[in-house]
C-alpha positions in Angstrom: 50.9 2.7 26.7 47.1 3.3 26.0 45.5 6.5 27.3 42.6 7.0 29.2 39.8 8.3 26.8 37.5 9.8 29.5 35.1 8.6 32.6 32.2 8.6 30.1 33.2 6.1 27.6 34.7 3.8 30.6 31.2 3.8 32.2 29.3 3.0 29.1 27.7 0.4 30.6 26.2 2.6 33.4 25.1 5.1 30.9 23.5 2.6 28.5 21.6 1.4 31.7 20.7 5.1 33.0 19.5 6.0 29.9 16.8 2.5 29.4 15.9 3.7 32.8 15.2 7.2 31.7 13.4 6.0 28.9 10.3 4.1 31.3 10.6 6.9 34.1 9.3 8.8 30.7 6.8 6.2 29.7 5.6 6.2 32.9 5.4 10.4 33.3 3.7 10.5 30.2 0.9 7.6 31.3 0.6 10.2 34.2 -0.2 13.1 32.9 -3.0 11.1 30.3 -4.4 10.3 33.6 -4.6 13.5 34.9 -6.0 14.6 31.1 -8.2 11.9 31.8 -9.7 11.6 34.9 -8.6 14.7 36.7 -6.1 13.1 38.9 -2.4 12.1 38.1 -2.6 9.4 41.2 -5.9 8.6 41.3 -7.6 5.0 41.0 -5.6 3.6 37.5 -7.5 0.6 35.7 -5.8 -2.6 35.8 -6.1 -2.7 31.8 -3.7 0.3 31.9 -1.0 -1.0 34.5 -0.7 -3.5 31.8 -0.5 -1.8 29.1 2.6 0.6 30.5 4.2 -2.5 31.9 4.2 -4.3 28.5 5.4 -0.9 27.3 8.3 -0.3 29.4 9.6 -3.9 28.8 9.5 -3.5 25.0 11.1 0.0 25.8 13.8 -1.6 28.2 14.3 -4.5 25.5 12.7 -3.2 22.2 14.3 -0.5 21.6 18.3 -1.2 21.3 17.4 -4.3 19.6 15.9 -1.8 16.8 19.3 0.1 17.5 17.2 3.6 18.3 20.4 5.1 21.0 22.7 3.1 18.9 25.7 5.2 18.4 26.5 7.2 14.8 22.7 6.7 13.6 21.9 9.8 11.9 18.9 11.8 13.6 16.9 11.6 10.9 17.1 7.3 10.7 16.7 7.3 14.5 13.8 8.9 14.9 12.0 6.6 12.0 13.3 4.0 14.2 11.5 4.9 16.9 8.8 6.5 15.4 7.6 2.7 14.2 9.0 1.0 17.5 6.6 3.3 19.2 3.7 2.0 16.5 4.0 -1.4 17.1 4.1 -0.7 20.8 1.0 0.1 20.6 -0.3 -2.3 18.2 1.0 -5.1 20.5 -0.7 -3.6 23.3 -3.9 -3.3 22.0 -3.4 -6.7 21.1 -2.8 -7.9 24.3 -6.0 -6.2 25.4 -8.1 -7.6 23.0 -6.8 -11.5 24.1 -7.3 -10.9 27.6 -10.6 -9.8 27.3 -10.8 -6.6 28.9 -11.2 -4.2 25.9 -14.1 -2.8 27.3 -12.1 -1.1 30.5 -9.5 0.0 28.2 -10.5 4.2 27.4 -9.7 5.2 24.3 -9.1 8.5 25.1 -6.6 8.1 28.0 -5.0 5.5 25.2 -4.6 8.5 22.7 -3.4 11.0 25.6 -0.7 8.5 26.3 0.4 7.9 23.1 0.3 11.0 22.0 2.2 12.4 25.4 4.3 9.5 25.1 5.7 10.0 21.6 6.5 13.7 22.2 8.2 13.4 26.0 10.7 10.6 24.5 10.8 12.3 21.1 12.0 15.7 23.2 14.2 13.1 25.4 15.9 12.0 22.0 16.7 15.1 21.4 18.0 16.2 24.7 20.2 13.1 24.9 21.6 13.6 21.4 22.7 17.2 21.9 24.1 16.8 25.2 26.5 13.6 24.2 27.4 15.7 21.5 28.3 19.0 23.4 30.4 16.3 25.6 31.9 14.6 22.7 33.0 17.5 21.0 35.0 18.6 24.1 37.2 15.3 24.0 35.1 13.6 26.5 33.2 9.9 25.3 35.1 10.1 21.9 36.4 6.8 20.4 39.6 6.7 18.8 39.6 5.2 15.5 41.6 3.5 12.9 40.9 3.4 9.4 42.7 0.8 7.0 42.7 1.4 4.0 42.7 5.6 2.7 41.2 5.2 -0.7 37.9 6.6 -1.6 35.5 5.1 0.6 38.1 5.3 3.6 38.4 9.4 2.7 34.8 9.4 2.6 34.6 7.5 6.0 37.2 10.0 7.4 35.4 13.1 5.5 32.0 11.7 7.7 33.3 11.5 11.0 34.7 15.2 10.9 31.0 16.3 9.8 29.3 14.6 12.5 32.0 15.4 14.8 29.3 14.8 17.7 28.8 11.6 17.4 32.9 11.1 19.3 34.7 9.2 16.3 38.6 10.6 16.3 40.3 9.1 13.5 43.4 8.7 15.2 45.4 6.4 12.8 45.2 5.7 9.0 46.6 2.9 6.7 47.0 3.4 3.2 48.0 1.2 0.4 51.9 2.1 -0.6 50.7 2.9 -4.4 48.0 6.0 -2.2 50.6 6.9 0.1 52.3 9.6 -2.3 49.2 11.3 -3.1 47.7 11.4 0.6 48.3 15.1 1.9 49.1 15.2 5.6 50.3 18.1 7.6 51.0 18.3 11.4 47.3 18.4 12.4 46.5 14.5 10.1 46.2 11.0 11.7 49.5 9.5 12.2 49.9 7.3 8.5 50.9 3.9 9.0 53.0 2.6 6.2 52.7 -1.3 6.4 50.4 -4.0 7.6 53.0 -5.3 9.8 53.2 -1.7 11.9 49.5 -2.1 12.5 49.6 -4.2 15.4 52.7 -2.1 17.0 50.5 0.8 16.7 47.4 -0.8 19.1 50.0 -2.1 21.6 51.3 1.4 21.4 48.2 3.3 21.5 44.3 3.4 22.5 43.1 2.4 19.7 38.9 1.7 20.4 37.5 0.7 16.9 39.2 -0.4 13.4 37.4 0.8 10.4 38.2 -1.5 7.2 37.8 0.3 4.0 40.1 -1.7 1.4 38.4 -2.9 -1.8 37.3 -5.8 -2.7 40.2 -6.2 -5.1 42.4 -6.2 -2.0 41.2 -9.5 -1.3 44.8 -10.8 -0.4 45.3 -8.0 1.8 41.8 -8.5 4.0 43.2 -11.9 4.1 46.3 -10.4 5.7 44.7 -8.1 7.7 41.9 -10.3 9.7 45.0 -13.0 10.2 47.0 -9.9 11.9 44.2 -8.7 14.3 42.7 -12.1 15.0 44.3 -11.1 18.8 43.8 -7.3 18.1 41.3 -6.2 21.6 39.2 -3.5 19.5 36.1 -3.7 17.7 36.4 -3.8 13.9 34.1 -2.9 11.3 34.3 -3.6 7.9 32.8 -1.1 5.5 32.5 -2.5 1.7 33.6 0.3 -0.7 30.2 0.5 -2.7 30.7 4.3 -3.7 31.2 3.0 -7.5 28.2 0.7 -7.4 25.8 2.5 -10.0 22.9 0.9 -8.6 19.7 2.2 -6.9 20.1 1.2 -3.0 22.2 -0.6 -1.1 21.7 -2.6 1.9 23.5 -5.5 4.0 20.8 -8.3 5.0 20.7 -11.5 6.1 20.3 -13.9 3.7 20.2 -17.8 4.3 21.9 -17.2 7.2 25.0 -15.1 5.3 25.8 -11.2 5.3 24.8 -10.1 2.0 24.8 -7.1 0.0 21.7 -6.1 -1.7 22.9 -3.5 -4.3 19.4 -2.7 -5.8 16.4 -2.7 -4.0 13.7 -0.6 -5.5 12.2 2.5 -3.4 9.1 0.3 -2.8 10.6 -2.6 -0.6 9.7 -2.8 2.7 7.6 -0.5 5.3 9.2 2.4 3.2 7.1 1.3 0.5 4.2 0.6 2.3 4.5 4.5 3.3 4.9 5.2 0.0 2.2 3.4 -1.1 -0.9 4.8 1.3 0.7 8.2 0.7 -0.1 8.2 -3.2 -3.5 6.8 -2.6 -4.2 9.0 0.0 -3.6 11.9 -2.1 -4.9 10.8 -4.9 -8.1 9.7 -3.3 -8.1 13.3 -1.9 -7.1 15.5 -5.3 -9.8 13.7 -7.6 -12.4 14.0 -5.4 -12.1 17.6 -4.7 -11.3 18.5 -8.5 -14.3 16.7 -10.0 -16.2 20.2 -10.5 -12.3 21.3 -12.6 -12.2 17.6 -14.2 -15.7 18.7 -15.8 -15.4 22.5 -16.9 -12.2 20.6 -18.8 -14.3 18.2 -20.7 -16.2 20.7 -21.5 -13.4 23.2 -23.0 -11.8 20.4 -24.8 -15.4 19.0 -26.3 -16.2 23.4 -27.3 -12.5 23.1 -29.0 -11.9 20.3 -30.8 -13.6 17.3 -31.8 -12.6 14.0 -30.4 -12.3 12.3 -27.0 -11.8 14.3 -23.7 -8.9 12.0 -22.5 -5.8 10.9 -24.4 -3.8 7.6 -23.8 -0.3 7.2 -24.4 2.0 4.1 -23.8 4.6 4.2 -21.4 7.3 2.5 -19.2 6.5 2.1 -15.5 8.0 0.4 -12.6 10.8 -2.2 -13.0 10.1 -1.5 -17.2 6.0 -2.9 -17.6 3.9 -1.0 -20.1 1.0 1.0 -19.0 -1.6 3.7 -20.9 -0.6 7.3 -19.0 -3.8 9.6 -19.5 -3.9 12.9 -20.0 -6.4 15.6 -21.1 -6.3 15.8 -24.8 -4.9 18.6 -26.1 -3.7 18.5 -29.9 -6.4 17.7 -32.7 -6.7 14.5 -33.9 -4.4 13.7 -36.0 -3.1 9.9 -37.6 0.1 9.0 -35.3 3.6 7.5 -37.4 5.0 5.4 -34.5 7.8 7.8 -34.5 8.7 10.4 -32.1 7.3 13.6 -32.2 7.1 15.7 -29.4 5.8 19.0 -28.4 7.4 22.6 -29.5 6.6 25.9 -28.9 4.3 26.9 -31.2 2.7 23.5 -32.3 0.0 23.7 -34.7 -1.5 20.7 -33.5 -1.9 22.1 -30.1 -6.0 23.9 -29.8 -5.8 27.3 -27.9 -7.6 25.5 -24.9 -4.9 22.9 -24.9 -2.2 25.4 -25.1 -4.0 26.6 -21.5 -4.2 23.0 -20.0 -0.6 22.4 -21.2 1.4 25.6 -19.8 -0.9 24.8 -16.3 0.3 21.4 -16.3 -3.9 20.8 -16.1 -3.8 18.2 -19.1 -1.6 16.0 -16.2 -4.4 16.0 -13.7 -6.1 12.6 -15.1 -2.2 10.7 -14.3 -4.0 10.7 -10.5 -6.8 7.8 -11.8 -2.6 6.6 -12.8 -2.3 6.9 -9.5 -5.0 5.3 -8.1 -4.5 2.2 -10.7 -0.8 1.3 -9.1 0.8 2.5 -12.3 2.2 5.8 -10.9 3.6 7.6 -8.0 2.3 11.5 -7.3 6.0 12.2 -6.9 8.8 10.2 -8.9 10.9 10.4 -12.1 8.5 11.1 -14.9 7.7 8.8 -17.4 9.3 9.3 -20.9 8.2 8.3 -24.8 9.0 4.8 -25.6 11.0 6.2 -27.8 13.1 7.7 -25.5 13.9 4.5 -23.7 14.6 2.6 -26.8 17.4 6.3 -27.5 18.7 6.5 -24.5 19.3 3.1 -22.4 22.8 2.7 -24.3 23.8 6.3 -24.3 22.9 6.9 -20.5 24.0 3.9 -18.1 21.4 5.3 -15.5 18.6 5.9 -17.8 16.9 2.4 -17.3 17.6 1.9 -13.2 15.0 5.5 -13.4 12.3 2.6 -13.4 13.0 0.9 -10.2 10.2 3.6 -9.1 7.0 4.1 -10.1 6.9 6.8 -12.7 5.5 10.1 -10.9 3.1 13.3 -11.8 6.0 15.5 -10.6 9.6 15.0 -9.8 12.6 16.5 -8.5 13.7 17.4 -11.6 10.2 19.1 -12.5 10.6 21.1 -9.1 14.2 22.2 -10.6 12.8 23.4 -14.0 13.9 20.4 -16.0 10.6 20.3 -18.0 9.3 20.1 -21.5 11.2 18.9 -24.8 13.8 16.8 -24.3 15.7 17.2 -27.3 19.1 17.2 -26.8 20.7 14.5 -24.6 22.5 17.1 -22.1 18.6 17.5 -21.2 18.2 14.2 -20.7 21.3 13.9 -18.9 20.3 16.5 -16.2 16.9 14.7 -15.9 18.5 11.3 -15.5 20.8 13.1 -12.7 17.9 14.6 -10.7 15.5 11.9 -11.2 18.4 9.6 -8.9 19.1 11.8 -6.6 15.3 11.6 -5.9 15.7 7.7 -5.5 18.8 7.9 -3.8 17.6 10.4 -1.3 13.6 9.5 -1.4 11.9 10.3 2.3 8.3 11.2 2.9 9.5 14.5 4.0 10.8 15.3 0.6 7.8 14.1 -1.1 5.6 16.5 0.9 8.5 19.1 0.3 7.5 18.6 -4.1 4.4 18.2 -3.7 4.2 21.9 -2.1 6.7 22.9 -4.4 4.5 21.9 -7.2 1.7 23.8 -5.9 3.0 26.7 -5.4 5.2 27.1 -8.4 5.7 23.9 -10.5 2.6 23.7 -12.8 3.4 26.9 -14.8 6.9 27.3 -16.4 8.7 29.2 -20.1 9.5 25.0 -20.8 5.6 24.3 -20.7 4.2 23.6 -23.9 
């Protein structure tokens, strides 16, 4: 007979309702605090427009947060926080639009709104973190946990099992697995391992005799016959079923399940610049580049004088590079070499290169020759952070040798990057050096976040401008 999974799990509906109501209470508390900070009294006369804004926000928190999956079980904290922050911003925007539509904007205190928005964001964030921590403790003690059966214990199934163990606070307890007969011999099981089911036909018997809450199907697409048989066998199973597509072997930029023309589809090659992530990165690039160019105008002037005094020729050097989606653009640098005729062949700068002027050597050693690329950022050709753009000859040479080399161009090239702060700078005269750069570039693309960009910028400012490979 199935065993109990704990009172908290049985009362999941009541628990979710309680969490939503506490969201509203926290929001109301933030409004009272904002009232106190603005008017000196928490319970004094509250302008009607403030009440309308509060009621609207409470309704959106009650019904909008669940739709956004903000408290969805299994969602990692960074993902949850991003969804919460964007939802909170949308709540503020919707409230402001409403006040304008009803012609009551003049009655709205901007200072109260600022207090309420900040305190509401802080209070709700702290509440979410507290709730997450409490539930993690409860689940680690065996309460509110879900017993899981993994069907398909290949690469993806083992990865899902590993993540369930790593994130034990989410309360997913893998108690049974089904492995393809060809894989069963290679699975290392001990007394503490999940029960191994030997055949698909035995799955229903196990479900009837044990209390399983979810089935995770991780069979590969190549096992289509087993998938069809499995969906027939599970047609009467009274458990939640989750299909996890085997995406570990796909060497594309990003994966995401989306609804397309009414069907569930998997996008395999989404650029970082897609959607809100792209808007955030675009705004960061424009603001940062504008600030840097404004502050460094005197430095530009000094460098221009130094270049003119060191050798004849233009101040800037322009060279073609491939940018986002393989589109060609001209990258700007401060000229660090004497004027010479280009042969069209790849001729990278080397240590003690006679073409480099003494002042140019200083520029290259300190990476100051790269500063004009902030102009490229403003023009939209480059990003502040991203894979470094290589010479066109490199693209011809490596696109057939390194299978992920051209995938780097699914994002805008950057002035600095994940590879550069890890010492991968300077001449790429061997296949091994280029392989390493591509590896680090792909890590950046797969794991991009605004915090990662900020980390790279700070790291570059302190240690990334100089190095033994910069010449």
